[in-house]
C-alpha positions as CSV (number, residue, x, y, z in Angstrom):
1,X,0.0,0.0,0.0
2,X,1.4,3.4,-1.0
3,X,2.0,5.7,1.9
4,X,2.6,9.5,2.1
5,X,5.9,9.9,3.9
6,X,7.4,13.2,5.1
7,X,11.2,13.4,5.7
8,X,12.7,16.1,7.8
9,X,16.2,17.2,6.7
10,X,18.2,16.5,3.6
11,X,21.5,15.1,4.8
12,X,22.9,11.8,3.7
13,X,20.7,9.6,5.8
14,X,17.5,11.5,4.8
15,X,18.4,11.3,1.1
16,X,19.2,7.6,1.5
17,X,16.0,6.8,3.2
18,X,13.9,8.9,0.7
19,X,15.4,7.0,-2.2
20,X,14.7,3.6,-0.7
21,X,11.1,4.6,0.3
22,X,10.4,6.0,-3.1
23,X,11.7,2.8,-4.7
24,X,9.0,0.9,-2.8
25,X,6.4,3.1,-4.4
26,X,5.7,5.6,-1.6
27,X,5.0,9.3,-2.0
28,X,8.0,10.9,-0.4
29,X,8.5,14.6,0.5
30,X,11.8,16.0,1.9
31,X,11.6,19.2,4.0
32,X,14.9,21.1,4.4
33,X,15.2,24.3,6.6
34,X,18.1,25.7,4.6
35,X,18.2,27.1,1.1
36,X,20.2,24.1,-0.2
37,X,20.2,20.4,0.5
38,X,22.9,18.3,2.1
39,X,22.7,19.0,5.8
40,X,26.2,19.1,7.2
41,X,27.6,18.2,3.8
42,X,26.6,21.5,2.2
43,X,28.8,23.4,-0.2
44,X,30.2,26.9,0.0
45,X,31.2,28.8,-3.2
46,X,33.0,32.1,-3.1
47,X,35.1,34.0,-5.7
48,X,35.6,30.8,-7.8
49,X,36.6,28.7,-4.7
50,X,34.6,25.6,-3.8
51,X,34.5,24.3,-0.3
52,X,32.9,21.2,1.2
53,X,31.5,22.7,4.4
54,X,31.5,19.4,6.4
55,X,32.6,15.9,5.5
56,X,35.8,15.8,3.4
57,X,37.1,12.2,3.7
58,X,35.8,9.6,1.3
59,X,36.4,6.2,2.9
60,X,34.6,2.9,2.4
61,X,33.9,3.2,-1.3
62,X,32.1,-0.2,-1.2
63,X,29.3,1.3,0.9
64,X,28.6,4.0,-1.7
65,X,28.7,1.5,-4.5
66,X,26.4,-0.7,-2.6
67,X,23.9,2.2,-2.1
68,X,23.7,3.1,-5.8
69,X,23.8,-0.6,-6.7
70,X,20.5,-1.1,-4.8
71,X,18.9,1.1,-7.5
72,X,20.6,-0.6,-10.4
73,X,23.0,2.3,-10.6
74,X,26.7,2.8,-10.1
75,X,28.8,5.6,-8.4
76,X,30.2,6.4,-11.9
77,X,26.7,7.2,-13.1
78,X,26.7,10.2,-10.8
79,X,30.3,11.3,-10.1
80,X,33.9,10.5,-10.9
81,X,35.9,8.9,-8.1
82,X,39.7,9.1,-7.9
83,X,42.0,7.3,-5.4
84,X,44.4,9.7,-3.7
85,X,48.2,9.0,-3.7
86,X,49.4,9.7,-1.2
87,X,46.3,9.3,0.9
88,X,47.4,11.9,3.4
89,X,50.4,13.3,5.3
90,X,50.8,13.4,9.1
91,X,53.0,16.3,10.5
92,X,54.7,15.5,13.8
93,X,57.0,17.8,15.8
94,X,60.2,16.6,14.1
95,X,59.1,14.8,10.9
96,X,56.3,13.9,8.5
97,X,54.8,10.5,7.8
98,X,53.3,10.0,4.3
99,X,50.5,7.4,3.9
100,X,50.6,6.0,0.4
101,X,47.8,4.4,-1.6
102,X,48.8,0.8,-0.9
103,X,49.7,-1.4,2.1
104,X,53.1,-2.0,0.5
105,X,53.9,1.7,0.4
106,X,52.6,2.2,4.0
107,X,54.7,-0.7,5.1
108,X,57.8,0.9,3.7
109,X,57.0,4.1,5.5
110,X,56.5,2.2,8.8
111,X,59.9,0.5,8.3
112,X,61.5,3.9,7.8
113,X,60.1,5.1,11.1
114,X,60.6,1.9,13.0
115,X,62.6,-1.0,11.4
116,X,60.7,-4.2,11.6
117,X,57.3,-2.6,12.2
118,X,55.9,-3.7,8.8
119,X,55.7,-7.2,10.2
120,X,53.2,-6.5,13.0
121,X,51.5,-4.0,10.6
122,X,50.6,-6.9,8.2
123,X,49.3,-8.9,11.1
124,X,47.3,-6.0,12.4
125,X,45.8,-5.3,9.0
126,X,44.8,-8.9,8.5
127,X,42.8,-8.7,11.8
128,X,41.4,-5.3,10.7
129,X,40.3,-6.8,7.3
130,X,38.5,-9.7,9.0
131,X,36.8,-7.3,11.4
132,X,35.7,-5.1,8.5
133,X,34.1,-8.1,6.8
134,X,32.3,-9.0,10.0
135,X,31.2,-5.4,10.6
136,X,29.9,-4.8,7.1
137,X,28.3,-8.2,6.5
138,X,27.0,-9.1,9.9
139,X,26.6,-6.0,12.0
140,X,26.1,-2.5,10.6
141,X,23.2,-3.4,8.4
142,X,21.1,-4.4,11.4
143,X,18.5,-2.0,12.8
144,X,19.6,-2.1,16.5
145,X,16.3,-3.5,17.8
146,X,17.8,-6.3,19.9
147,X,21.3,-7.4,21.2
148,X,20.6,-10.8,19.5
149,X,21.2,-9.1,16.1
150,X,24.9,-9.1,17.0
151,X,25.1,-12.8,17.9
152,X,26.7,-14.8,15.2
153,X,29.4,-17.4,15.1
154,X,32.0,-14.8,14.1
155,X,31.0,-12.1,16.5
156,X,31.0,-14.6,19.4
157,X,34.6,-15.6,18.4
158,X,35.6,-11.9,18.5
159,X,33.6,-10.9,21.6
160,X,36.8,-10.2,23.6
161,X,37.6,-7.4,21.1
162,X,34.6,-5.5,22.4
163,X,36.1,-5.3,25.9
164,X,39.5,-4.3,24.9
165,X,40.3,-0.9,23.4
166,X,41.9,0.2,20.2
167,X,44.5,2.0,22.2
168,X,45.5,-1.2,24.1
169,X,45.5,-3.2,20.8
170,X,47.7,-0.7,18.9
171,X,50.2,-0.1,21.8
172,X,50.7,-3.8,22.4
173,X,52.1,-4.2,18.8
174,X,53.7,-0.8,18.1
175,X,56.0,1.2,20.4
176,X,56.9,4.2,18.2
177,X,54.5,7.1,19.3
178,X,54.2,8.4,15.7
179,X,53.1,5.0,14.4
180,X,50.7,4.7,17.4
181,X,49.1,8.0,16.6
182,X,48.8,7.2,12.9
183,X,47.1,3.9,13.7
184,X,44.8,5.4,16.3
185,X,43.7,8.3,14.0
186,X,41.0,6.5,12.0
187,X,38.8,5.7,15.1
188,X,38.5,9.5,15.6
189,X,35.9,9.3,12.9
190,X,33.8,7.2,15.4
191,X,33.8,10.2,17.7
192,X,35.6,8.8,20.8
193,X,39.0,8.5,22.4
194,X,41.0,5.4,21.2
195,X,41.2,4.5,24.9
196,X,37.3,4.3,25.0
197,X,36.8,2.7,21.6
198,X,36.4,-1.2,21.4
199,X,39.4,-2.9,19.7
200,X,36.9,-4.5,17.2
201,X,36.7,-1.1,15.6
202,X,40.2,-1.5,14.1
203,X,38.2,-2.3,11.0
204,X,38.5,1.4,10.5
205,X,42.2,0.8,9.9
206,X,41.3,-1.4,7.0
207,X,39.0,1.3,5.7
208,X,42.1,3.6,5.8
209,X,45.1,1.5,4.8
210,X,43.2,-1.3,3.0
211,X,40.5,0.4,0.9
212,X,42.3,3.8,0.6
213,X,41.2,7.4,0.6
214,X,39.2,8.7,-2.4
215,X,38.0,12.0,-3.8
216,X,34.8,12.7,-5.8
217,X,35.9,15.1,-8.6
218,X,34.3,18.4,-7.8
219,X,34.1,17.7,-4.1
220,X,32.0,15.7,-1.6
221,X,29.0,17.7,-2.6
222,X,28.9,15.7,-5.8
223,X,27.7,12.8,-3.6
224,X,24.8,14.9,-2.4
225,X,24.0,16.0,-5.9
226,X,24.1,12.4,-7.1
227,X,21.8,11.2,-4.4
228,X,19.5,14.2,-5.1
229,X,19.4,13.3,-8.8
230,X,18.6,9.7,-7.9
231,X,15.9,10.8,-5.5
232,X,14.3,13.0,-8.2
233,X,14.4,10.1,-10.7
234,X,12.5,8.0,-8.2
235,X,9.9,10.7,-7.7
236,X,10.9,12.2,-4.4
237,X,9.8,15.8,-3.9
238,X,12.3,18.1,-2.2
239,X,11.2,21.3,-0.5
240,X,13.9,23.8,0.6
241,X,13.5,26.9,2.9
242,X,11.0,24.7,4.7
243,X,11.7,24.6,8.4
244,X,9.6,22.1,10.4
245,X,8.0,23.8,13.4
246,X,6.2,20.8,14.8
247,X,5.6,17.0,14.3
248,X,1.9,16.6,14.8
249,X,1.0,13.8,17.2
250,X,-2.7,12.7,17.6
251,X,-3.8,9.8,19.7
252,X,-0.2,8.6,20.0
253,X,0.5,8.6,16.2
254,X,2.5,11.0,14.1
255,X,0.0,12.3,11.5
256,X,2.1,15.1,9.8
257,X,4.2,18.2,10.3
258,X,3.8,22.0,10.5
259,X,6.0,24.0,8.1
260,X,5.7,27.8,8.5
261,X,2.3,27.4,10.1
262,X,1.0,25.1,7.4
263,X,-0.2,21.6,8.3
264,X,0.9,18.8,6.0
265,X,-0.6,15.4,6.8
266,X,1.1,12.1,6.3
267,X,1.0,8.4,7.0
268,X,4.5,8.4,8.4
269,X,7.1,10.9,9.5
270,X,10.8,10.4,9.4
271,X,13.3,12.8,10.9
272,X,16.9,12.9,9.8
273,X,17.4,16.1,11.7
274,X,19.4,16.1,15.0
275,X,17.6,13.5,17.2
276,X,17.4,15.7,20.3
277,X,15.9,18.5,18.2
278,X,13.5,16.1,16.5
279,X,12.0,15.0,19.8
280,X,11.7,18.7,20.8
281,X,9.1,19.0,18.0
282,X,6.7,16.6,19.7
283,X,4.9,16.9,23.1
284,X,7.1,16.2,26.2
285,X,5.1,13.1,27.2
286,X,5.8,11.6,23.8
287,X,9.6,11.9,23.9
288,X,11.6,8.7,24.5
289,X,14.7,10.4,25.9
290,X,14.9,13.0,28.7
291,X,17.3,15.9,28.9
292,X,19.2,13.9,31.6
293,X,19.6,11.1,29.1
294,X,21.2,13.4,26.5
295,X,23.4,15.1,29.1
296,X,24.9,11.8,30.1
297,X,25.7,10.6,26.5
298,X,29.3,10.8,25.2
299,X,29.1,13.1,22.2
300,X,31.5,13.2,19.3
301,X,33.4,16.5,19.0
302,X,32.2,19.7,17.6
303,X,34.5,21.6,15.3
304,X,36.0,25.0,14.6
305,X,36.2,25.2,10.8
306,X,37.8,27.8,8.5
307,X,37.2,28.1,4.8
308,X,40.2,30.0,3.3
309,X,40.9,31.1,-0.2
310,X,44.7,31.4,-1.0
311,X,46.1,33.6,-3.8
312,X,48.7,31.0,-4.8
313,X,49.4,27.3,-4.8
314,X,50.8,26.2,-1.5
315,X,53.9,24.2,-0.9
316,X,54.7,21.0,1.0
317,X,51.0,19.9,1.5
318,X,48.8,17.2,0.1
319,X,45.1,16.9,-0.3
320,X,44.7,15.7,3.3
321,X,47.0,16.8,6.1
322,X,47.0,16.0,9.8
323,X,48.9,18.2,12.3
324,X,49.8,16.0,15.2
325,X,52.7,18.1,16.3
326,X,51.2,18.7,19.8
327,X,50.3,16.1,22.5
328,X,47.2,14.0,21.3
329,X,46.3,12.9,24.8
330,X,46.0,16.4,26.2
331,X,43.8,17.6,23.4
332,X,41.6,14.5,23.8
333,X,41.2,15.2,27.5
334,X,40.1,18.8,26.7
335,X,37.4,17.4,24.5
336,X,36.1,14.5,26.5
337,X,37.3,14.6,30.1
338,X,37.5,18.3,31.0
339,X,35.7,20.1,28.2
340,X,37.4,23.4,27.3
341,X,39.0,25.2,24.4
342,X,42.3,23.2,23.7
343,X,45.5,24.7,24.9
344,X,47.6,23.1,22.1
345,X,45.1,22.0,19.5
346,X,45.8,19.3,16.9
347,X,44.2,20.2,13.6
348,X,43.4,19.0,10.1
349,X,44.0,20.9,6.8
350,X,42.4,19.9,3.5
351,X,43.4,21.3,0.2
352,X,41.3,19.6,-2.4
353,X,42.6,21.8,-5.2
354,X,46.0,20.1,-4.9
355,X,44.4,17.2,-6.8
356,X,41.2,18.7,-8.2
357,X,41.5,21.8,-10.4
358,X,37.7,22.4,-10.2
359,X,38.0,23.4,-6.5
360,X,39.9,26.7,-7.0
361,X,40.7,29.3,-9.6
362,X,43.9,28.6,-11.6
363,X,47.0,29.2,-9.6
364,X,45.1,29.5,-6.3
365,X,44.3,27.1,-3.4
366,X,41.2,26.1,-1.6
367,X,41.9,25.6,2.1
368,X,39.7,23.9,4.8
369,X,41.0,23.8,8.4
370,X,39.4,21.9,11.2
371,X,40.1,22.0,15.0
372,X,38.1,19.3,16.9
373,X,36.6,20.8,20.1
374,X,34.2,19.8,22.8
375,X,30.5,20.4,22.1
376,X,28.8,23.1,24.0
377,X,31.7,25.5,24.4
378,X,31.4,29.2,24.4
379,X,31.8,30.4,20.8
380,X,32.9,34.0,20.1
381,X,34.5,35.9,17.2
382,X,37.5,36.6,19.4
383,X,38.0,32.9,20.1
384,X,37.8,32.0,16.5
385,X,40.4,34.7,15.6
386,X,42.7,33.4,18.4
387,X,42.6,29.9,17.1
388,X,43.0,30.8,13.5
389,X,46.2,32.6,14.5
390,X,47.4,29.6,16.5
391,X,46.9,27.1,13.6
392,X,48.2,29.3,10.8
393,X,51.4,30.0,12.8
394,X,51.9,26.3,13.3
395,X,50.9,25.6,9.7
396,X,53.5,28.0,8.4
397,X,56.2,26.5,10.6
398,X,55.5,22.9,9.7
399,X,55.2,23.5,6.0
400,X,58.1,26.0,5.8
401,X,56.2,28.8,4.1
402,X,54.5,32.1,4.8
403,X,50.9,32.1,3.8
404,X,49.1,35.0,5.7
405,X,49.8,37.5,3.0
406,X,48.3,35.2,0.5
407,X,44.9,34.9,2.2
408,X,42.2,36.4,0.0
409,X,39.4,35.7,2.5
410,X,38.4,33.4,5.3
411,X,35.0,32.3,6.7
412,X,34.5,30.3,9.9
413,X,31.9,27.9,11.3
414,X,31.7,26.7,14.9
415,X,29.4,25.7,17.8
416,X,26.9,28.5,17.3
417,X,26.6,27.8,13.6
418,X,26.0,24.0,14.2
419,X,23.2,25.0,16.5
420,X,21.6,27.6,14.2
421,X,22.1,25.9,10.9
422,X,21.5,22.2,11.9
423,X,19.8,22.4,15.3
424,X,22.7,20.3,16.6
425,X,22.6,19.4,20.3
426,X,25.3,21.5,22.0
427,X,26.6,22.3,18.6
428,X,27.9,18.8,18.0
429,X,29.4,18.2,14.6
430,X,29.6,14.3,14.4
431,X,26.7,13.1,16.5
432,X,27.1,10.5,19.3
433,X,30.3,8.6,19.8
434,X,30.5,4.9,19.2
435,X,31.7,3.7,22.6
436,X,30.9,0.2,23.9
437,X,27.8,1.5,25.8
438,X,26.6,3.5,22.7
439,X,26.9,0.8,20.1
440,X,24.1,-0.8,18.0
441,X,21.0,-1.5,20.2
442,X,22.3,0.8,22.9
443,X,22.0,3.9,20.6
444,X,18.8,6.0,20.3
445,X,16.4,4.0,18.3
446,X,15.3,4.3,14.6
447,X,11.7,3.9,15.6
448,X,9.9,5.7,18.3
449,X,8.6,3.5,21.1
450,X,6.0,6.1,22.2
451,X,4.7,7.5,18.9
452,X,3.4,5.3,16.2
453,X,4.6,6.1,12.6
454,X,7.5,8.3,13.9
455,X,11.0,7.3,12.8
456,X,14.5,8.7,13.1
457,X,17.7,8.4,11.1
458,X,21.2,9.9,11.1
459,X,24.4,10.1,13.1
460,X,22.8,10.0,16.6
461,X,21.0,6.7,15.9
462,X,22.0,3.4,14.3
463,X,24.7,2.6,13.2
464,X,26.6,5.8,14.1
465,X,28.6,8.8,12.9
466,X,30.2,9.2,9.5
467,X,29.0,9.4,5.9
468,X,28.9,5.6,5.1
469,X,27.0,4.9,8.3
470,X,24.5,7.7,7.3
471,X,23.8,5.9,4.0
472,X,23.2,2.7,5.9
473,X,21.0,4.4,8.5
474,X,18.7,5.6,5.8
475,X,18.4,2.1,4.4
476,X,17.8,0.5,7.8
477,X,15.0,2.9,8.7
478,X,13.3,2.6,5.3
479,X,13.1,-1.2,5.8
480,X,11.5,-0.7,9.2
481,X,9.0,1.8,7.8
482,X,8.2,-0.4,4.8
483,X,7.5,-3.4,7.1
484,X,5.0,-1.4,9.1
485,X,1.5,-2.0,8.0
């Protein structure tokens, strides 16, 4: 039976769910509060420069291919994908590690840093590959309704890895602090400290070293545009500048939404907006999770972002660059344990125009800088200026070049913007961390237990933060909605 389904938000999970629901023959409408779609993956264009405002790493290409394949399509039908070589550079205090585009090249780099380390690296990566296979084929495509979903022969054999941490696993096999930091880096995408992330999640190392780092020509927004085009082909209707003021609940059932005072009725409502915000749109008695619940969750970081146009090509940088030249543990403590603005921040710098000429005018460079910070911090123009000065000074030192005089413009985005633009709880950027007690069925649910016909998707629910998990979240919730009679 065809249903009329209203989807709140137009991020990856919402677009994914809308496509699957439309494929099943339902009438699907997306309502986006902002002028353009994409949620946190929006695009900024200024003076010929193109910036991805949010996600900038393309990992797990198999997940994207699987998504488009579900509709008889391929990634190549919508955008060109190029594998980066090198994948990224890591700047430490006294040297730089370059991560190549094959395990052989990475092994050579490990040997250069610590002779003999390529041997445990191969063993570590074989474990990561097996865990990736288990995670993708037996875990992440489950809706998180019951702990029994996770019980298979393979997961039982690996259960000990859920009670050890990535940090313990890595440090047992590698002693050089630079190699440790490089191997612990991928789990930061899961939003928690390596010392709080289950060892099983070393499958992220396979996503990194095994599957490689890719780039959609024209930027990450090409994925959004591809998913939009697919959605339109399937008959999805997209409404922008359409903020949702209320989810209408009658007799315990979600019957529609209010947009700018107008009531729009429906058979089902799906929110891909921030979960906490979504529940604020329904009566208090209908909310599954209290303020105390959200306060006690471990959230992934927020971010201070800078979008910078440079008047020349930069030197000694690659597409992706990590600056780990200050103590990682101290910055992590200032995010998770004692939330405050970091005293010596690590940061990430992305220059897509190094490999993609579309991203900047000829002879110029598009720069994206990110400082991970605790959610909920005070956010002022003065603090943004202070931290821009800090990271640019370090950037100049580590890359041996002066760049301030070449800055044509800069724009920033931080906690206040995550709140105003995305209704993000405490201005979080990545949702809820994937710690042991916030994994699978222990995360906020895809389906409301208190309101019939109300569903959720996105980075605060199953399976977790990141772009590939968002695509999966949309698929999982669409299957629950389709099964509901």
